[in-house]
MARKOLTOR-39406 format. One record per residue (C-alpha): x, y, z; residue in one letter. Coordinates in steps of 0.1 Angstrom, whole numbers, padded with zeros to 4 digits, always signed. Layout:
N
XYZA ...
END
This chain:
225
-0238+0029+0089M -0214+0030+0116K -0184+0007+0122L -0188+0008+0161H -0159-0002+0189N -0129+0008+0169K -0099+0015+0185E -0071+0004+0158L -0073+0018+0121I -0048-0002+0094L -0041+0016+0063F -0022+0004+0033D +0000+0030+0020L +0004+0028-0019D -0032+0038-0035G -0046+0043-0003T -0027+0076+0012L -0004+0082-0013I +0000+0085-0046D +0037+0069-0056S +0032+0061-0093V +0053+0090-0105P +0086+0082-0087D +0080+0043-0091L +0078+0049-0131T +0107+0069-0126L +0129+0038-0104A +0116+0012-0130V +0123+0029-0160N +0158+0039-0151E +0161+0001-0140M +0151-0009-0178L +0171+0013-0193S +0205+0005-0174A +0196-0030-0188L +0191-0017-0222G +0154-0024-0222R +0120-0010-0234K +0106+0017-0207T +0069+0025-0200F +0048+0053-0195P +0034+0061-0163E -0003+0047-0169D +0013+0014-0176T +0033+0013-0145V +0003+0026-0126R -0014-0009-0135Y +0015-0030-0120W +0020-0014-0084V +0004-0031-0056G +0020-0065-0049N +0054-0051-0037G +0088-0044-0052A +0097-0080-0064Q +0066-0079-0083M +0067-0046-0099L +0101-0055-0112V +0090-0087-0123K +0061-0073-0142R +0086-0045-0158A +0110-0071-0166L +0080-0090-0183L +0063-0058-0200G +0029-0069-0184T +0010-0070-0155R +0007-0110-0159E +0038-0130-0143T +0029-0167-0154D +0065-0165-0176E +0096-0170-0155E +0126-0147-0155V +0159-0154-0153D +0170-0150-0120E +0200-0137-0127V +0185-0113-0142L +0159-0105-0118F +0183-0102-0092E +0203-0076-0109K +0174-0053-0121A +0157-0061-0083M +0193-0044-0071A +0188-0015-0098L +0152-0008-0091F +0159-0003-0051L +0190+0016-0056D +0172+0040-0080F +0139+0046-0061Y +0158+0050-0029A +0170+0082-0045K +0140+0096-0058H +0115+0082-0027L +0096+0114-0026A +0103+0135-0055E +0067+0137-0071S +0047+0114-0046T +0017+0135-0030V -0009+0125-0002T -0047+0118-0020Y -0071+0146-0013P -0079+0149+0029H -0056+0124+0036V -0037+0144+0064E -0068+0161+0078E -0084+0130+0080T -0057+0112+0099L -0052+0138+0121R -0087+0141+0127S -0091+0101+0137L -0057+0106+0160K -0073+0137+0179K -0101+0117+0184N -0086+0086+0199G -0083+0063+0171Y -0049+0045+0171R -0034+0042+0136L -0007+0020+0119A +0007+0016+0082V +0006-0020+0068I +0020-0018+0032T +0038-0044+0006N +0066-0019+0000K +0101-0025+0014P +0101-0012+0052F +0134+0008+0047A +0113+0033+0022F +0081+0036+0041V +0097+0061+0071G +0114+0083+0049P +0081+0090+0025I +0059+0097+0058L +0086+0116+0069Q +0092+0138+0037N +0050+0145+0036L +0047+0154+0074G +0029+0124+0082L +0056+0101+0104D +0040+0118+0140D +0007+0098+0132L +0015+0061+0133F +0024+0038+0162E +0033+0009+0140L +0046+0004+0105I +0049-0031+0085L +0065-0033+0050G +0063-0060+0031G +0098-0077+0041D +0087-0073+0078S +0074-0104+0082L +0074-0140+0061P +0039-0133+0051Q +0025-0099+0031K -0011-0091+0020K -0034-0107+0010P -0021-0128+0037D -0040-0121+0071P -0006-0122+0091A +0005-0086+0090P -0030-0078+0103L -0032-0102+0127L +0005-0092+0136H -0004-0056+0143T -0034-0063+0164C -0015-0088+0187Q +0018-0062+0190T -0006-0031+0196L -0029-0052+0222G -0062-0047+0203V -0089-0075+0189S -0092-0079+0155V -0129-0069+0160E -0119-0038+0174Q -0097-0029+0143S -0103-0019+0110L -0086-0022+0078M -0086+0004+0048V -0074+0000+0013G -0076+0005-0023D -0069-0031-0035S -0079-0068-0034K -0052-0077-0011N -0060-0055+0014D -0098-0068+0015I -0093-0104+0010L -0062-0100+0040A -0091-0081+0062A -0116-0106+0054N -0093-0139+0060T -0086-0119+0094A -0118-0116+0103G -0113-0079+0105M -0139-0053+0091Q -0127-0032+0060S -0130+0000+0044I -0123-0001+0002G -0114+0032-0013V -0122+0037-0053T -0095+0059-0062Y -0063+0034-0059G -0043+0010-0076Y -0067-0021-0084N -0059-0032-0115Y -0091-0019-0127G -0110-0043-0109E -0142-0028-0086D -0134-0033-0054I -0168-0041-0043A -0164-0072-0057V -0143-0082-0026Y -0168-0074-0002G -0154-0048+0016P -0177-0035+0049D -0180+0000+0032A -0166+0019+0002I -0158+0053-0002V -0148+0077-0029D -0130+0104-0009D -0108+0094+0021F -0124+0120+0047A -0155+0101+0040D -0141+0073+0065I -0149+0096+0091L -0186+0093+0085N -0183+0058+0093F -0165+0059+0130L -0172+0092+0142M 
END
């Protein structure tokens, strides 16, 4: 199957382009230690990533992915400030791109596709990470989770990107690892590709109905070129 007439490719960041869990785990555990709380192994924190920094901090304070329980507001604000401070110091120590990400992005760029990053990670962290990984020259637009009032799975970031870059939804494609990416695309009326290697909480990405699914980032090229 080919996804025809695409001009703009929107990429999620964490779990799609990069594996940032080692650095996020370090920051989460430094925050918990500073608060005198129990720390958690990387495999546990990996299951909490994907809904932005506020949700990650809330899950860490509750010690579970489920967030039905309320967190004391004063404690949360203190924890959030600590986490952002610690993460800013460890943004790209152990963060890496997934296999074939850089060469695939450069191939897309070389062949005329316009690229953007739409992530729920705070905006201030995105540029330095991309710069450290040598990817900062590839993207025309970057939206963080705090760039707009809404974030994925709301379709607003995707629609805002299309409007800003002057490309129709039909000419755009969302690529991501989680249900937030695919649900946002579905609601926006945008075609999507789901990757299977990221942070989708153990769920099969196929459940959310992407137009295509890939196990290797390089396989995106098979649907576009």
